[in-house]
VEXZA-786320 format. One record per residue (C-alpha): residue in three letters; x, y, z. Coordinates in steps of 0.001 Angstrom, whole numbers, padded with zeros to 6 digits, always signed. Example, Ala and Ser with C-alpha at 12.3 -4.5 7.8 and 13.67 -1.06 7.14 Angstrom:
2
Ala+012300-004500+007800;Ser+013670-001060+007140;
end
This chain:
313
Met+133166+230390+057170;Ser+133120+233143+059790;Thr+136767+232446+060641;Glu+137756+232909+057010;Val+136010+236290+056882;Arg+137545+237662+060097;Glu+141104+236425+059464;Pro+142167+239156+056972;Asp+140968+241842+059416;Val+143279+240598+062169;Arg+146411+239482+060375;Pro+147671+242539+058473;Ala+148715+244489+061585;Arg+150336+241429+063129;Ser+151885+240499+059802;Ser+153415+243937+059274;Arg+154903+243949+062766;Ala+156266+240427+062323;Thr+157662+241322+058902;Ala+159469+244370+060252;Ala+160839+242403+063202;Ser+161897+239558+060911;Ala+163707+241957+058596;Ala+165631+243328+061575;Leu+166516+239808+062727;Val+167681+238647+059296;Leu+169770+241750+058662;Ser+171246+241592+062170;Gly+172189+237964+061591;Ile+173880+238804+058287;Val+175826+241691+059822;Ser+176846+239500+062762;Thr+178102+236774+060423;Gln+180140+239157+058302;Val+181548+241096+061260;Gly+182696+237724+062600;Ala+184349+237004+059247;Gly+185983+240433+059341;Leu+187379+239814+062827;Ala+188681+236440+061676;Thr+190448+238097+058754;Arg+192141+240529+061130;Leu+193546+237577+063088;Phe+195239+236086+060029;His+198332+238255+060402;Gln+198917+236668+063812;Val+197445+233175+063488;Pro+197104+230933+060379;Ala+193651+230806+058798;Ala+193327+227084+059591;Ala+193977+227739+063292;Val+191384+230559+063297;Thr+188915+228108+061730;Gly+189535+225727+064613;Leu+189019+228486+067189;Arg+185792+229567+065502;Leu+184309+226063+065253;Trp+185172+225061+068829;Ala+183754+228315+070205;Ala+180551+227825+068202;Ala+180322+224142+069219;Ile+180677+224942+072928;Val+178050+227694+072814;Leu+175573+225548+070860;Leu+176133+222575+073171;Ile+175369+224748+076180;Val+172244+226199+074575;Ala+170943+222847+073298;Phe+172338+220570+076014;Arg+169069+218816+076842;Gly+168170+218289+073186;Val+171673+216983+072417;Arg+171475+214472+075247;Glu+168065+213260+074083;Ala+169256+213054+070468;Leu+172287+210943+071351;Ser+170290+208577+073564;Gly+167586+208314+070891;Val+170057+207377+068156;Ala+171663+204752+070413;Ala+168322+203300+071544;Arg+166879+203092+068017;His+170156+202021+066384;Ala+169440+204814+063921;Trp+172785+204612+062186;Arg+171423+206318+059076;Asp+170639+209351+061224;Ala+174161+209206+062615;Leu+175636+209058+059101;Ile+173578+212093+058028;Leu+174841+213931+061100;Leu+178418+212917+060314;Gly+178050+214132+056719;Phe+176556+217398+057942;Gly+179442+217960+060351;Leu+182137+217132+057799;Thr+180494+219418+055239;Leu+180251+222194+057816;Gly+183916+221813+058730;Ala+185081+221739+055113;Met+182933+224760+054201;Asn+184369+226848+057036;Phe+187927+225720+056351;Val+187928+226603+052655;Phe+186012+229858+053230;Tyr+188629+231078+055702;Gln+191341+230060+053250;Ala+189517+232185+050665;Ile+189151+235340+052788;Ala+192809+235058+053748;Arg+193599+235641+050048;Ile+190802+237698+048463;Pro+188461+240483+049682;Leu+185575+239403+051914;Gly+182914+240788+049556;Val+184346+238900+046571;Ala+184625+235654+048547;Val+181014+235841+049772;Thr+179788+236732+046279;Ile+181423+233597+044850;Glu+180302+231504+047831;Phe+176703+232641+047338;Leu+176610+230792+044012;Gly+176154+227613+046097;Pro+172708+228435+047560;Leu+171737+230016+044231;Ala+172484+226707+042490;Val+170347+224853+045057;Ala+167488+227325+044504;Val+167362+226781+040740;Ala+168432+223118+040589;Gly+165906+220986+038749;Ser+163830+224012+037773;Arg+162115+224040+034393;Arg+161182+227713+034540;Leu+162603+229743+031681;Leu+162947+232716+034021;Asp+165388+230779+036221;Leu+167758+230618+033249;Val+167831+234412+033401;Trp+168969+234294+037029;Val+171614+231693+036196;Gly+172816+233869+033320;Leu+172943+236941+035558;Ala+174987+235066+038159;Ala+177279+233834+035389;Ala+177709+237441+034263;Gly+178773+238264+037806;Val+181414+235531+037662;Val+182660+236865+034312;Leu+182894+240374+035770;Leu+184907+239040+038707;Ala+187209+237143+036374;Gly+187668+240077+034013;Gly+187730+242903+036528;Gly+189877+241077+039022;Ala+192311+239342+036697;Gly+195089+241717+037679;His+194904+241371+041456;Leu+192644+238509+042588;Asn+194491+235529+044000;Leu+193582+232417+041972;Ala+193868+230091+044964;Gly+191519+232364+046910;Val+188955+232258+044101;Leu+189178+228456+043955;Phe+188756+228188+047738;Ala+185684+230455+047518;Ala+184272+228220+044757;Leu+184802+225190+047015;Ala+183017+227090+049785;Ala+180086+227590+047382;Gly+179881+223824+046922;Gly+180147+223406+050690;Trp+177294+225858+051262;Ala+175100+223944+048809;Gly+175899+220718+050676;Tyr+175259+222467+053988;Ile+171734+223419+052863;Leu+170893+219862+051799;Phe+172362+218277+054941;Ser+170700+220903+057126;Val+167281+219966+055752;Ala+167960+216242+056229;Thr+169257+216805+059756;Gly+166315+219025+060689;Arg+163936+216193+059791;Arg+165710+213799+062148;Phe+166744+215954+065114;Arg+164712+218428+067118;Gly+165565+222080+067550;Ser+169242+222983+067366;Ser+170510+219616+068661;Gly+171462+218431+065176;Leu+173415+221602+064423;Ala+175173+221478+067808;Leu+176306+217886+067232;Ala+177336+218641+063646;Met+179380+221604+064895;Val+181254+219267+067264;Val+181982+216920+064350;Ala+183172+219902+062279;Ala+185456+221121+065063;Leu+186946+217651+065555;Ala+187495+217267+061802;Val+189294+220611+061481;Thr+191407+220240+064648;Pro+194249+218220+062995;Leu+194555+220805+060202;Ala+194381+223677+062681;Thr+197029+222061+064890;Ala+199348+221346+061960;Ala+199019+224927+060718;Ala+199778+226309+064183;Val+202803+224022+064594;Thr+204321+224940+061225;Ala+203577+228673+061527;Gly+206503+229332+063846;Pro+207110+230790+067319;Ala+205214+234033+066684;Ala+201982+232132+065984;His+202586+229904+069022;Arg+202876+232961+071259;Ala+199802+234555+069664;Leu+197696+231486+070407;Thr+198479+231813+074126;Arg+197425+235471+074311;Pro+193983+236058+075863;Pro+193005+238784+073314;Val+193605+236365+070415;Leu+191675+233563+072111;Leu+188835+235906+073036;Thr+188659+237236+069482;Gly+188537+233650+068191;Ala+185688+232928+070597;Ala+183897+236100+069488;Val+184229+234974+065862;Gly+182506+231701+066722;Val+179676+233447+068563;Leu+179194+236169+065931;Ser+179463+233864+062913;Ser+177449+230902+064215;Ala+175580+231138+067524;Ile+174008+234599+067148;Pro+172971+234413+063461;Tyr+171566+230906+063895;Gly+169356+232009+066771;Leu+168184+235109+064903;Glu+167446+233168+061716;Met+165524+230502+063631;Gln+163260+233191+065105;Ala+162809+234919+061746;Leu+161814+231649+060078;Arg+159016+231233+062622;Trp+157385+234367+061202;Leu+158418+234278+057559;Pro+157877+232011+054546;Ser+161209+230525+053493;Arg+160868+232300+050126;Val+160799+235746+051765;Phe+163630+234725+054073;Gly+165679+233738+051027;Ile+165058+237106+049380;Trp+166350+238995+052408;Met+169349+236694+052804;Ser+170267+237535+049192;Val+171733+240875+050258;Glu+174548+239100+052123;Pro+177218+239554+049404;Ala+176592+243317+049387;Ile+176746+243530+053184;Ala+179942+241454+053156;Ala+181484+243924+050707;Leu+180504+246844+052950;Ile+181877+245112+056073;Gly+185087+244419+054170;Leu+185335+248101+053282;Val+184554+249455+056769;Leu+186324+246873+058936;Leu+189205+245827+056692;Gly+189637+248711+054269;Gln+189048+246391+051298;Arg+187998+248479+048309;Leu+186334+246645+045441;Thr+186700+247760+041839;Leu+183660+248845+039832;Pro+183495+245489+037967;Glu+183623+243669+041320;Trp+180780+245802+042699;Ala+178845+245103+039495;Ala+179451+241380+040045;Val+178097+241668+043602;Val+174964+243392+042282;Cys+174478+240718+039592;Val+174649+237876+042116;Val+172374+239683+044597;Ile+169720+240329+041916;Ala+170008+236727+040654;Ser+169583+235399+044190;Ile+166551+237603+044849;Gly+164992+236519+041562;Ala+165600+232831+042254;Ala+164142+233172+045764;Arg+161035+234953+044436;Ala+160513+232229+041838;Thr+160666+229453+044433;Pro+157131+228120+044963;Pro+155812+228592+048508;Ala+155890+225566+050769;Pro+152493+223963+051446;Ala+150889+224966+054708;Pro+151269+222366+057455;Gly+148308+220309+058464;
end
């Protein structure tokens, strides 16, 4: 009883500090991810998008393998010793989904503005958040997101590339699959070992497509791929878009309920649009900005409506 009385006196100060620190971590992770996407977009005039995807995934895989080397080794030996082939299949599915999601997303941002692509892609996690819900309010968030799609279709009919929009929609499905596989993988593998192994699978899966794109792109692309600045930028994309945000998000999730984390992550489409404007000079139309706002508000609403997870123990 005495513990229950004292607890509120101690936690608010700690909680406010942790909340502020978590907000900084989440926002830093989002900015890092979108700056990485912006740098990748700037490489597309030298190297095909598929080849940039390969550079990004291999860079991320190498960094994650170094960081989680001990856990990866234990995970591999554990799967072999237990003949846990179901775990291996989940890991394979996670890696293939991760590779496909990155491939189609880079195909999208090669054709349409970064902010528009991320707005469409964000429909994937929004669908996961409201899937199976019987709350009437969640229909409002679905309707608001649908309004955003209509605004994109109407406001961008004159200049948006249809293939880019379709690739972004595929990326949305990939992100939804990524969330589901990430949860399943996290239950079977400790720490970041599952993600590191999945990233290797993703890199291996994309390598044939990346190689074919580089081969067919011509001599200029071949020369670009041998230049240290291009290779270093590709490596930076992998670190900025995968290694750094993953580490920051992992720390934030130690301090935050997943519902609050989801609310803060909901600003990503808006930040992507700003990064696209500052880094790439991509100006969105008013209907496109309205679509971004609709999807952000819908995502925040869906995250707020998600019931809190039960406390462990």
